[in-house]
Backbone bond lengths (Angstrom), bond angles and torsions (degrees), N, CA, C in turn:
res aa  C-N    CA-C-N  psi(-1)  N-CA   C-N-CA  omega(-1)  CA-C   N-CA-C  phi
1 X - - - 1.493 - - 1.523 108.72 -
2 X 1.329 116.47 125.42 1.445 120.35 174.30 1.518 107.38 -131.64
3 X 1.349 115.43 114.01 1.386 120.29 176.00 1.537 112.53 -77.90
4 X 1.345 116.18 125.59 1.454 122.70 -174.71 1.504 107.91 -113.17
5 X 1.353 114.03 156.35 1.489 120.04 174.57 1.534 107.57 -135.46
6 X 1.290 118.51 156.84 1.420 123.98 172.65 1.490 110.44 -156.09
7 X 1.319 120.30 143.88 1.430 120.16 179.74 1.554 104.92 -80.66
8 X 1.406 113.17 147.37 1.368 123.15 -177.86 1.516 107.78 -133.29
9 X 1.359 118.49 111.28 1.448 123.50 177.22 1.505 109.70 -93.79
10 X 1.313 115.71 140.28 1.449 124.38 -179.05 1.502 112.03 -147.91
11 X 1.300 115.07 160.76 1.441 122.26 179.35 1.563 110.82 -87.42
12 X 1.336 115.83 167.27 1.450 119.12 176.21 1.566 104.58 168.26
13 X 1.364 117.24 169.70 1.420 121.58 -176.97 1.579 107.68 -56.52
14 X 1.351 114.78 120.80 1.477 119.18 176.36 1.466 112.02 83.71
15 X 1.333 120.05 6.55 1.448 125.79 -175.22 1.521 112.95 -74.57
16 X 1.379 113.10 -175.95 1.469 127.02 17.91 1.510 112.60 -86.73
17 X 1.334 114.46 169.37 1.474 124.22 -179.27 1.493 109.65 -124.23
18 X 1.311 117.29 153.97 1.449 121.28 177.66 1.483 111.16 -140.27
19 X 1.314 118.94 112.71 1.441 127.27 178.90 1.539 108.34 -107.19
20 X 1.338 115.52 -177.53 1.424 123.17 -179.00 1.542 109.53 -124.36
21 X 1.283 113.79 120.17 1.557 120.93 -179.56 1.552 105.35 -91.75
22 X 1.322 112.97 142.03 1.530 119.53 -171.49 1.540 103.03 -137.99
23 X 1.373 113.28 130.36 1.467 120.44 177.56 1.556 110.94 -154.05
24 X 1.284 116.21 162.38 1.430 121.98 172.66 1.531 109.66 -100.28
25 X 1.306 113.50 121.22 1.482 117.71 -174.80 1.585 111.63 -80.64
26 X 1.256 115.51 -4.25 1.509 117.87 171.09 1.465 116.45 -82.29
27 X 1.389 114.95 -8.84 1.440 120.11 176.63 1.501 111.17 -100.40
28 X 1.298 116.08 129.65 1.462 119.25 -174.56 1.535 111.12 -98.64
29 X 1.326 117.93 148.81 1.426 118.86 177.26 1.571 112.78 86.12
30 X 1.354 113.57 159.88 1.494 115.79 177.13 1.522 108.49 -69.54
31 X 1.433 111.36 151.56 1.479 118.74 -179.30 1.508 105.25 -142.08
32 X 1.340 115.94 165.74 1.474 121.36 -179.40 1.548 111.42 -55.83
33 X 1.305 116.52 145.68 1.431 122.09 179.52 1.469 114.02 -117.72
34 X 1.369 116.16 147.26 1.464 124.32 179.85 1.511 109.42 -124.14
35 X 1.303 119.08 119.84 1.412 122.39 168.65 1.476 111.35 -76.58
36 X 1.334 117.63 140.02 1.435 120.06 179.59 1.561 109.17 -121.15
37 X 1.281 119.78 113.01 1.432 124.01 -175.79 1.576 108.40 -100.53
38 X 1.293 116.79 125.53 1.468 122.68 -172.97 1.553 114.02 -74.96
39 X 1.344 113.36 166.12 1.473 119.37 173.58 1.540 109.34 -76.33
40 X 1.324 116.54 -170.74 1.407 123.86 -174.90 1.506 113.63 -53.74
41 X 1.301 118.54 -28.04 1.469 124.57 -176.84 1.519 111.41 -76.04
42 X 1.308 119.77 -6.08 1.456 122.29 177.09 1.590 110.74 81.35
43 X 1.363 110.97 -173.97 1.436 118.76 -178.64 1.567 112.46 -60.40
44 X 1.284 115.51 130.79 1.507 121.18 -174.99 1.527 109.63 -161.16
45 X 1.332 114.70 -177.79 1.462 124.13 -174.54 1.557 110.80 -56.95
46 X 1.263 117.61 -40.73 1.495 122.10 -178.03 1.574 109.94 -56.87
47 X 1.364 118.04 -44.81 1.432 120.61 -175.54 1.549 109.23 -71.39
48 X 1.353 115.51 -35.85 1.478 117.13 179.32 1.519 108.74 -69.53
49 X 1.314 120.90 -34.98 1.437 122.55 178.10 1.498 111.09 -67.29
50 X 1.318 119.90 -38.81 1.406 119.87 175.51 1.474 110.28 -64.05
51 X 1.348 117.32 -37.28 1.454 121.41 176.66 1.561 113.60 -64.30
52 X 1.296 113.33 -36.78 1.438 117.27 176.94 1.531 111.26 -67.31
53 X 1.321 115.82 -39.43 1.551 119.35 176.30 1.474 109.91 -61.51
54 X 1.338 119.70 -36.66 1.422 120.57 175.99 1.555 112.60 -70.68
55 X 1.314 117.06 -38.98 1.454 118.85 174.67 1.480 113.98 -62.65
56 X 1.288 116.82 -38.05 1.469 122.18 173.52 1.530 111.68 -57.83
57 X 1.288 118.73 -25.90 1.433 120.96 -179.46 1.510 113.77 -93.68
58 X 1.298 116.69 7.14 1.468 121.80 174.84 1.543 114.93 101.00
59 X 1.347 117.06 3.84 1.416 120.26 176.61 1.513 111.44 -96.43
60 X 1.367 118.87 175.11 1.443 122.77 159.74 1.515 110.23 -109.28
61 X 1.258 118.57 158.99 1.454 120.57 -178.74 1.553 108.92 -140.31
62 X 1.365 114.74 154.75 1.400 121.57 176.48 1.484 109.43 -134.18
63 X 1.330 118.22 104.86 1.477 123.94 -179.99 1.557 104.65 -75.23
64 X 1.350 117.56 108.73 1.404 121.79 -167.90 1.473 113.99 -86.28
65 X 1.296 114.86 158.37 1.507 123.01 177.20 1.521 105.82 -119.68
66 X 1.382 115.64 121.56 1.485 119.55 175.79 1.488 112.75 -116.08
67 X 1.369 118.18 4.00 1.462 122.78 179.60 1.556 112.51 -95.71
68 X 1.346 113.63 -29.46 1.477 118.19 -176.02 1.519 113.48 123.03
69 X 1.335 116.42 146.04 1.464 120.47 -177.47 1.523 108.83 -58.51
70 X 1.350 111.20 129.83 1.465 118.71 178.20 1.494 115.40 77.35
71 X 1.316 116.88 3.92 1.503 118.15 -177.29 1.545 105.60 -106.01
72 X 1.372 111.71 84.87 1.457 119.95 -179.09 1.562 106.56 -112.64
73 X 1.319 115.53 114.89 1.471 113.65 -177.42 1.545 115.91 -63.61
74 X 1.306 116.31 143.14 1.472 120.35 178.94 1.454 114.63 -89.17
75 X 1.350 117.00 -20.14 1.483 121.83 -175.27 1.574 106.59 -153.89
76 X 1.327 113.59 172.46 1.482 119.83 -177.42 1.489 111.67 -63.01
77 X 1.363 117.82 -33.63 1.487 118.36 -176.68 1.557 109.12 -66.41
78 X 1.313 116.15 -46.44 1.496 119.15 -178.61 1.583 107.97 -69.25
79 X 1.297 116.14 -35.16 1.478 120.23 178.42 1.525 109.79 -59.34
80 X 1.294 116.95 -49.65 1.517 118.50 -179.58 1.544 112.01 -65.33
81 X 1.299 117.38 -31.56 1.432 119.95 179.73 1.547 106.38 -68.79
82 X 1.330 121.69 -40.90 1.427 123.87 177.48 1.502 110.79 -68.61
83 X 1.301 120.36 -39.57 1.451 123.13 178.77 1.551 109.57 -61.79
84 X 1.340 115.37 -43.42 1.470 119.78 -175.18 1.582 109.35 -69.46
85 X 1.366 115.18 -33.89 1.418 120.60 174.34 1.530 109.70 -65.09
86 X 1.327 117.37 -47.69 1.497 121.80 -173.46 1.588 109.86 -69.26
87 X 1.321 115.98 -34.92 1.481 121.17 -175.54 1.451 112.73 -99.16
88 X 1.374 120.93 3.50 1.418 118.35 -177.19 1.502 114.98 -73.49
89 X 1.271 114.92 -26.58 1.555 118.60 173.35 1.495 104.26 -124.39
90 X 1.376 112.45 114.33 1.462 116.21 -174.09 1.518 111.99 -73.57
91 X 1.276 119.32 -25.05 1.465 120.70 174.31 1.511 111.55 -65.27
92 X 1.389 119.28 -43.04 1.330 122.88 176.21 1.517 110.89 -66.24
93 X 1.316 118.64 -39.66 1.484 120.28 176.29 1.499 110.60 -60.60
94 X 1.274 117.90 -43.18 1.475 120.53 179.74 1.544 108.61 -62.34
95 X 1.305 116.59 -36.61 1.500 119.13 179.94 1.552 109.52 -63.60
96 X 1.347 115.68 -37.50 1.481 118.52 -179.91 1.565 109.95 -70.87
97 X 1.361 114.78 -39.20 1.480 116.76 175.97 1.498 111.82 -59.86
98 X 1.356 116.52 -45.78 1.422 117.66 -177.54 1.547 112.09 -66.38
99 X 1.367 117.01 -32.59 1.445 121.08 174.92 1.581 110.56 -63.02
100 X 1.300 117.37 -38.21 1.463 119.47 176.70 1.508 109.69 -67.85
101 X 1.335 119.26 -36.66 1.445 121.49 176.23 1.535 110.58 -62.17
102 X 1.282 114.82 -42.70 1.444 117.18 -178.35 1.539 112.49 -67.83
103 X 1.378 115.83 -31.22 1.466 121.92 176.19 1.494 112.64 -64.42
104 X 1.384 116.16 -49.21 1.521 115.22 178.61 1.494 112.20 -64.18
105 X 1.298 120.91 -33.56 1.464 125.85 -179.40 1.525 109.88 -67.14
106 X 1.340 117.03 -30.63 1.419 120.74 -174.42 1.529 112.10 -77.51
107 X 1.350 120.01 -13.40 1.478 123.24 -176.01 1.494 108.78 -76.86
108 X 1.342 116.87 138.34 1.483 118.86 -175.36 1.489 116.92 -63.48
109 X 1.389 115.44 -22.04 1.469 121.16 -175.85 1.534 108.93 -82.90
110 X 1.318 118.94 -12.98 1.432 123.19 -174.44 1.508 112.91 -87.92
111 X 1.307 118.72 131.31 1.446 123.71 163.60 1.484 110.72 -78.18
112 X 1.343 114.44 99.18 1.498 119.41 -168.13 1.489 112.95 -64.42
113 X 1.314 116.96 -17.07 1.501 121.70 176.97 1.489 113.17 -81.82
114 X 1.371 119.82 -9.57 1.437 119.51 -178.73 1.560 107.02 -133.16
115 X 1.410 114.30 100.52 1.432 119.45 -176.74 1.521 109.07 -138.30
116 X 1.284 117.66 136.65 1.492 123.86 174.28 1.493 110.09 -127.94
117 X 1.292 118.80 175.77 1.498 123.51 177.53 1.471 111.94 -143.29
118 X 1.327 112.35 143.99 1.513 117.59 171.91 1.482 107.99 -127.83
119 X 1.321 116.71 159.04 1.436 120.94 176.20 1.498 112.19 -157.17
120 X 1.350 115.71 151.63 1.464 126.11 -175.62 1.468 110.75 -117.53
121 X 1.334 118.85 122.26 1.468 123.13 175.16 1.544 108.02 65.92
122 X 1.355 117.57 -116.34 1.452 117.49 174.13 1.509 113.07 -59.91
123 X 1.273 115.82 -30.36 1.494 119.19 173.92 1.482 113.16 -67.23
124 X 1.370 116.39 -27.92 1.532 120.65 176.41 1.602 107.50 -70.17
125 X 1.254 113.82 -36.55 1.529 116.93 172.76 1.512 111.59 -64.23
126 X 1.350 112.59 -40.58 1.530 115.12 179.13 1.550 111.71 -60.80
127 X 1.362 117.45 -47.46 1.423 116.15 -176.72 1.586 113.97 -64.50
128 X 1.406 112.42 -36.13 1.466 114.49 173.29 1.524 112.96 -59.21
129 X 1.402 115.71 -41.84 1.464 117.33 179.10 1.574 110.96 -69.40
130 X 1.315 117.20 -31.42 1.470 119.97 170.71 1.452 113.32 -54.36
131 X 1.352 114.63 -50.63 1.453 120.08 178.75 1.582 112.91 -65.89
132 X 1.327 113.68 -39.82 1.487 119.24 178.91 1.573 109.76 -60.99
133 X 1.312 115.67 -32.42 1.480 118.69 -176.60 1.533 112.71 -70.19
134 X 1.370 118.32 -11.26 1.446 121.55 -175.14 1.499 113.40 84.07
135 X 1.312 117.28 14.78 1.473 121.03 -177.70 1.490 110.62 -58.53
136 X 1.364 115.56 147.35 1.423 124.58 178.18 1.531 110.71 -76.49
137 X 1.275 117.07 69.80 1.491 121.57 174.05 1.564 109.82 -120.89
138 X 1.283 114.85 148.47 1.465 115.91 -176.41 1.548 113.75 -76.45
139 X 1.307 116.99 -29.98 1.436 119.14 178.39 1.507 111.47 -167.47
140 X 1.317 116.02 159.31 1.519 119.83 174.89 1.493 104.80 -137.63
141 X 1.338 111.67 150.86 1.490 124.37 -179.52 1.527 109.35 -127.96
142 X 1.326 119.19 118.39 1.451 122.27 176.33 1.535 110.32 -105.13
143 X 1.330 114.93 122.94 1.446 123.54 176.42 1.478 111.10 -103.25
144 X 1.325 116.78 116.43 1.509 123.56 -174.68 1.513 108.77 38.91
145 X 1.335 117.62 56.64 1.444 120.15 179.63 1.527 111.66 -84.67
146 X 1.313 115.24 -168.00 1.484 125.88 177.12 1.489 105.93 -123.07
147 X 1.358 116.84 131.74 1.433 123.47 -160.99 1.553 115.23 -103.26
148 X 1.292 118.80 -7.01 1.488 117.70 -174.57 1.504 110.38 -59.72
149 X 1.311 116.97 131.16 1.448 122.68 -178.11 1.584 112.31 -74.00
150 X 1.275 118.97 155.17 1.476 120.78 177.33 1.592 106.60 -71.03
151 X 1.342 112.48 161.35 1.516 115.95 -177.08 1.511 111.98 -85.49
152 X 1.347 116.14 42.21 1.480 119.53 176.06 1.540 104.62 -155.70
153 X 1.325 113.03 165.76 1.488 116.48 -170.64 1.560 110.25 -70.42
154 X 1.349 112.21 148.00 1.434 122.14 171.27 1.517 111.18 -71.79
155 X 1.396 117.83 160.39 1.385 120.02 161.74 1.503 110.54 -57.62
156 X 1.321 117.50 149.45 1.412 123.63 -177.62 1.541 109.99 -138.10
157 X 1.318 119.81 105.41 1.492 122.66 2.08 1.550 114.29 -86.88
158 X 1.311 115.48 165.37 1.505 119.25 169.32 1.496 107.26 -70.05
159 X 1.276 117.96 131.49 1.484 122.11 -172.42 1.532 109.12 -86.49
160 X 1.307 118.72 -42.12 1.463 120.47 -172.93 1.498 110.93 -73.15
161 X 1.372 112.75 145.39 1.434 117.54 167.01 1.519 109.16 -73.93
162 X 1.343 116.24 148.42 1.464 120.65 -176.73 1.504 111.65 -125.57
163 X 1.306 119.68 140.91 1.415 124.39 168.61 1.560 106.62 -133.23
164 X 1.336 111.61 133.23 1.537 117.82 -176.56 1.460 108.17 -121.35
165 X 1.296 116.18 128.76 1.441 123.87 -179.70 1.566 106.23 -109.56
166 X 1.403 114.59 115.21 1.406 117.26 -165.88 1.505 110.31 -129.69
167 X 1.334 120.77 138.85 1.414 125.37 170.26 1.549 109.84 -86.25
168 X 1.312 115.97 119.03 1.457 118.19 -173.42 1.517 112.51 -59.39
169 X 1.286 119.19 -28.58 1.449 122.33 179.90 1.506 112.85 -97.02
170 X 1.312 118.25 21.75 1.485 122.96 -179.47 1.518 106.48 -69.39
171 X 1.348 117.70 119.51 1.493 118.57 179.63 1.535 115.14 -74.65
172 X 1.306 116.87 -16.29 1.420 122.10 176.43 1.583 112.34 -75.05
173 X 1.350 112.17 -27.34 1.456 117.69 -176.36 1.514 108.72 -140.70
174 X 1.373 113.88 79.45 1.484 116.42 179.33 1.491 112.07 -65.85
175 X 1.350 116.59 175.49 1.452 119.05 -175.17 1.574 115.96 -51.83
176 X 1.389 113.68 -38.22 1.507 113.25 -178.33 1.472 113.17 -69.35
177 X 1.394 119.29 -25.31 1.459 120.73 173.99 1.516 111.30 -71.35
178 X 1.350 116.77 -37.60 1.436 119.24 177.83 1.473 113.65 -66.51
179 X 1.346 118.19 -37.79 1.443 123.57 179.61 1.529 107.27 -69.76
180 X 1.365 116.95 -38.44 1.491 120.34 176.88 1.561 112.73 -59.84
181 X 1.371 113.26 -40.45 1.488 119.00 176.55 1.518 108.98 -60.31
182 X 1.344 117.68 -47.23 1.433 119.50 -174.58 1.587 107.45 -66.00
183 X 1.269 121.27 -37.78 1.421 122.55 177.74 1.591 110.21 -62.87
184 X 1.393 112.18 -45.34 1.453 117.52 -179.67 1.520 111.59 -59.12
185 X 1.337 119.01 -43.06 1.416 124.49 -177.31 1.508 111.92 -70.93
186 X 1.292 114.96 -38.31 1.456 120.58 174.07 1.571 112.88 -62.25
187 X 1.333 115.49 -42.50 1.477 120.67 175.86 1.495 112.76 -59.64
188 X 1.349 114.01 -38.13 1.469 118.19 -178.96 1.541 115.82 -84.90
189 X 1.341 114.16 10.24 1.441 119.29 174.99 1.517 116.65 70.27
190 X 1.330 115.09 22.08 1.480 121.29 -174.55 1.564 111.65 -80.51
191 X 1.274 110.92 151.27 1.468 118.86 168.17 1.509 109.31 -88.64
192 X 1.345 118.07 106.19 1.454 119.90 -167.93 1.477 111.87 -136.03
193 X 1.343 117.67 154.70 1.442 128.26 171.85 1.447 112.34 -144.80
194 X 1.362 116.46 144.49 1.475 121.14 178.32 1.483 106.15 -123.58
195 X 1.362 117.94 128.53 1.478 122.53 169.27 1.475 108.38 -107.52
196 X 1.305 114.19 117.70 1.468 119.30 -179.90 1.539 109.83 -109.18
197 X 1.348 116.21 133.01 1.441 123.66 -178.75 1.463 113.48 -109.63
198 X 1.300 116.96 122.52 1.450 124.11 -176.88 1.526 110.48 -68.86
199 X 1.407 113.82 155.22 1.470 120.86 178.43 1.511 112.23 52.85
200 X 1.358 115.42 36.69 1.455 120.76 -175.93 1.549 107.83 -139.79
201 X 1.357 111.10 135.05 1.403 119.70 -175.63 1.541 112.38 -105.24
202 X 1.313 114.95 -154.62 1.500 118.77 179.45 1.562 109.82 -78.19
203 X 1.261 114.97 159.13 1.534 123.19 174.03 1.491 110.58 61.75
204 X 1.331 119.73 35.93 1.428 120.62 -175.18 1.540 114.55 -70.50
205 X 1.317 119.02 -12.62 1.482 117.76 174.83 1.550 111.42 -94.67
206 X 1.292 119.15 3.23 1.460 117.48 -174.18 1.551 108.40 -108.99
207 X 1.391 115.61 117.47 1.447 118.44 179.01 1.526 114.91 -63.59
208 X 1.297 115.60 -19.05 1.511 121.32 -177.76 1.499 114.19 -87.64
209 X 1.375 115.42 -4.22 1.457 120.78 -170.02 1.541 109.72 -64.79
210 X 1.335 115.58 134.38 1.414 120.75 175.44 1.542 108.80 -153.58
211 X 1.305 115.46 152.95 1.470 120.32 -179.45 1.546 110.17 123.50
212 X 1.342 114.34 170.26 1.478 118.04 -179.60 1.530 111.04 -60.38
213 X 1.413 111.22 122.78 1.493 116.10 176.80 1.565 113.47 77.54
214 X 1.320 117.47 1.95 1.482 120.96 177.50 1.471 109.79 -119.29
215 X 1.389 115.06 126.93 1.426 120.41 179.16 1.523 110.54 -167.16
216 X 1.311 113.61 146.00 1.448 116.96 175.22 1.497 108.16 -75.72
217 X 1.381 111.83 135.99 1.472 117.93 -179.23 1.559 106.57 -127.21
218 X 1.305 115.99 99.51 1.527 116.92 -170.36 1.493 112.94 -60.55
219 X 1.296 120.08 -37.17 1.478 120.20 178.29 1.507 111.89 -61.13
220 X 1.323 114.17 -46.66 1.536 116.63 -179.25 1.474 111.16 -67.92
221 X 1.341 117.23 -35.19 1.487 121.42 175.44 1.535 112.12 -61.40
222 X 1.352 116.16 -44.20 1.386 121.74 -178.55 1.619 111.17 -68.77
223 X 1.279 110.17 -50.02 1.505 117.04 -178.60 1.507 110.90 -59.80
224 X 1.349 119.52 -45.18 1.468 122.98 -176.49 1.529 109.30 -65.69
225 X 1.341 117.42 -40.39 1.442 119.68 -177.72 1.547 108.44 -65.57
226 X 1.287 115.95 -44.94 1.480 122.55 178.37 1.574 109.85 -57.20
227 X 1.321 116.00 -46.74 1.481 120.61 -178.78 1.479 109.30 -67.47
228 X 1.323 118.57 -35.14 1.510 120.17 177.53 1.518 106.46 -66.19
229 X 1.272 122.87 -37.89 1.448 121.62 -179.04 1.511 109.19 -66.84
230 X 1.277 121.02 -35.78 1.483 125.50 174.50 1.588 110.38 -64.17
231 X 1.305 113.80 -40.08 1.452 121.75 179.21 1.577 108.35 -61.74
232 X 1.301 117.12 -44.38 1.452 117.74 178.69 1.486 109.29 -65.72
233 X 1.292 118.11 -38.37 1.490 121.55 179.46 1.509 110.62 -60.45
234 X 1.353 115.52 -36.35 1.534 119.08 180.00 1.570 107.03 -70.47
235 X 1.323 116.55 -35.62 1.463 118.80 -176.81 1.541 110.44 -70.07
236 X 1.275 116.74 -44.78 1.465 120.69 -170.63 1.522 115.55 -124.79
237 X 1.328 118.64 5.89 1.455 121.24 -175.67 1.537 113.27 -67.15
């Protein structure tokens, strides 16, 4: 087994964009693909490592770029500026997400009929918006995402299955926001589930997380990743 990576440049609203495609060259033939949408800090080693973990399980992965080629924030201030730019128009954001979906499907190692998406923090918001758009993906998983809906109607019904991993003490998404998301997904006819972790705040998968309500929580990280593996098994097992 040798995990390989290659940069993939693609077009999209406000592009070009450049993500990283990840696969195991010991596996022959197309296999299911998983898009990986980064947190506020943009595409980085963490996202590629998650992609490598997926490749080791027999999938392919694409660590996506929604900020733009060469636009890698150096600090939190620049990261939040890029996030606000990317998320300021949710129609444009959905266009970027769909462009990333097209990019993973275009790779020869990807089984284009079997694609899912995961995201962390801002990336968690991205995968929810991908599902809300009615995109033809089998499933999406949001890890400590942000739940506010776009200012326009969702697809009806939402086609993708959804799994949401949530820190119950997340200050960005208090209990009422989580309940509102459940109601939204129910109204859209979605197949959804929410896993809430007690004594857990925002960014619980990130060892570098620090700040009010932000902290790495190893139990929630481990449990959510295991549950995500089970979710993929249900999609494609």
